[in-house]
C-alpha positions in Angstrom: -35.2 -19.0 2.5 -37.2 -16.1 3.9 -38.0 -14.8 0.4 -39.3 -18.2 -0.6 -41.8 -18.3 2.2 -43.0 -14.7 1.4 -43.4 -15.6 -2.3 -45.3 -18.8 -1.4 -47.5 -16.9 1.0 -48.2 -14.2 -1.6 -49.0 -16.8 -4.3 -51.5 -18.5 -1.9 -53.1 -15.2 -1.0 -53.6 -14.3 -4.7 -55.0 -17.8 -5.5 -57.3 -17.7 -2.5 -58.7 -14.2 -3.3 -59.2 -15.0 -7.0 -61.2 -18.1 -6.2 -63.6 -16.3 -3.8 -65.7 -14.4 -6.4 -67.1 -17.3 -8.4 -68.2 -17.0 -12.0 -69.4 -13.7 -13.4 -73.1 -13.7 -14.0 -74.5 -11.7 -16.9 -78.0 -10.6 -17.2 -78.8 -11.6 -20.8 -82.2 -10.5 -22.1 -84.2 -13.3 -23.7 -85.0 -11.1 -26.7 -83.4 -8.1 -28.2 -86.7 -6.5 -29.2 -86.9 -4.0 -32.0 -83.5 -2.4 -31.6 -82.5 -0.6 -34.8 -78.9 -0.2 -35.8 -77.3 2.0 -38.5 -73.9 3.4 -39.5 -73.3 7.1 -39.2 -72.9 8.9 -42.5 -69.3 10.0 -43.3 -68.8 13.8 -43.3 -68.4 16.2 -45.2 -70.2 14.6 -48.1 -72.6 12.2 -46.2 -71.1 9.1 -47.9 -72.6 5.7 -47.2 -71.2 2.3 -48.4 -72.9 0.0 -50.8 -76.7 0.2 -51.5 -77.3 2.5 -48.5 -78.4 6.1 -48.4 -77.9 8.8 -45.8 -81.1 9.6 -43.9 -81.0 11.9 -40.9 -77.3 11.4 -40.4 -77.5 7.5 -40.5 -76.8 5.1 -43.4 -79.9 3.1 -44.2 -79.8 -0.1 -46.3 -82.0 0.3 -49.4 -82.3 -3.5 -49.9 -83.4 -4.4 -46.3 -85.3 -1.1 -45.6 -86.7 0.1 -48.9 -89.0 2.6 -47.3 -85.9 4.8 -46.5 -84.8 5.0 -50.2 -88.1 6.2 -51.8 
């Protein structure tokens, strides 16, 4: 019987502590701005997939960013 009380007390403590924090609030920016993303070129031959080319160690898409492929 003593083990049952300890288990019940432990369960109540865990549930009480887990409910204290409330929901996690994330600071989400309204706009992402002009953040640019690219894949790294694969070494040793600087391979890039599809229509992309390796420029400065990053794969740039020739269709969406044609100024990189001239």
